SEDRENNU-753861 format. One record per residue (C-alpha): x, y, z negated; residue in one letter. Coordinates in steps of 0.5 Angstrom, whole numbers, plus 500, padded with zeros to 3 digits. Layout:
BEGIN
px py pz r
X Y Z A
...
This chain:
BEGIN
px py pz r
370 827 717 X
374 828 710 X
372 829 703 X
375 832 697 X
371 830 691 X
370 829 683 X
367 824 679 X
366 824 672 X
364 819 666 X
358 823 664 X
356 830 663 X
362 834 661 X
366 828 661 X
372 825 663 X
374 828 671 X
377 825 676 X
379 829 683 X
380 826 689 X
380 826 697 X
378 821 702 X
376 819 709 X
371 814 707 X
367 817 701 X
362 812 701 X
367 806 700 X
371 810 696 X
366 811 691 X
364 804 691 X
371 802 689 X
371 807 683 X
365 804 681 X
367 796 682 X
374 798 679 X
377 795 685 X
384 798 683 X
386 798 675 X
388 806 674 X
385 812 671 X
378 811 673 X
377 804 671 X
380 805 664 X
376 811 663 X
369 809 666 X
369 815 671 X
365 813 676 X
359 818 677 X
360 822 683 X
358 829 681 X
361 834 687 X
364 833 694 X
366 837 700 X
367 836 707 X
373 838 711 X
376 838 718 X
382 834 717 X
385 829 712 X
390 835 710 X
385 840 709 X
381 835 704 X
388 833 701 X
390 841 700 X
383 842 696 X
384 836 692 X
391 839 690 X
388 846 689 X
382 843 684 X
387 839 680 X
391 845 678 X
385 849 676 X
383 849 668 X
377 844 666 X
372 850 666 X
373 852 673 X
372 845 675 X
366 845 671 X
363 851 674 X
364 848 681 X
360 842 679 X
355 846 676 X
354 851 681 X
352 845 686 X
349 840 681 X
347 843 675 X
344 837 672 X
350 833 674 X
346 828 678 X
350 822 680 X
351 824 688 X
353 817 689 X
346 815 689 X
343 815 696 X
350 817 699 X
350 813 705 X
344 817 707 X
346 824 705 X
353 823 709 X
349 820 715 X
345 827 715 X
351 831 714 X
354 827 720 X
348 828 725 X
348 836 722 X
355 837 724 X
354 834 731 X
348 837 733 X
349 844 730 X
357 844 730 X
357 846 722 X
363 850 720 X
368 844 718 X
368 847 710 X
361 846 708 X
359 844 701 X
356 837 701 X
352 836 695 X
345 839 694 X
343 844 689 X
339 840 684 X
């Protein structure tokens, strides 16, 4: 499974959009500031939105699409699925395991919003 995701420094704070094959590890890298750069510099470590994609290319295309959007559109995307801006990184390992089991069992369409409506 591949993922497009958004991190924030806080509610309506600085946003970062990325894509990855290993969301759990990538979020941990952002939180521990493994690599110096934008997210480390601006304290962007709260996972506020993510989506599952069938391929690396699809996740990367979605990342690039979102990066071209206006900020207001990004906020609407986040708030449609996570209106309270809850850190989806908490309990992420279980959420991802559940998604994988669901996809295997039900053959869920590849492009499924993965963050719960909170």
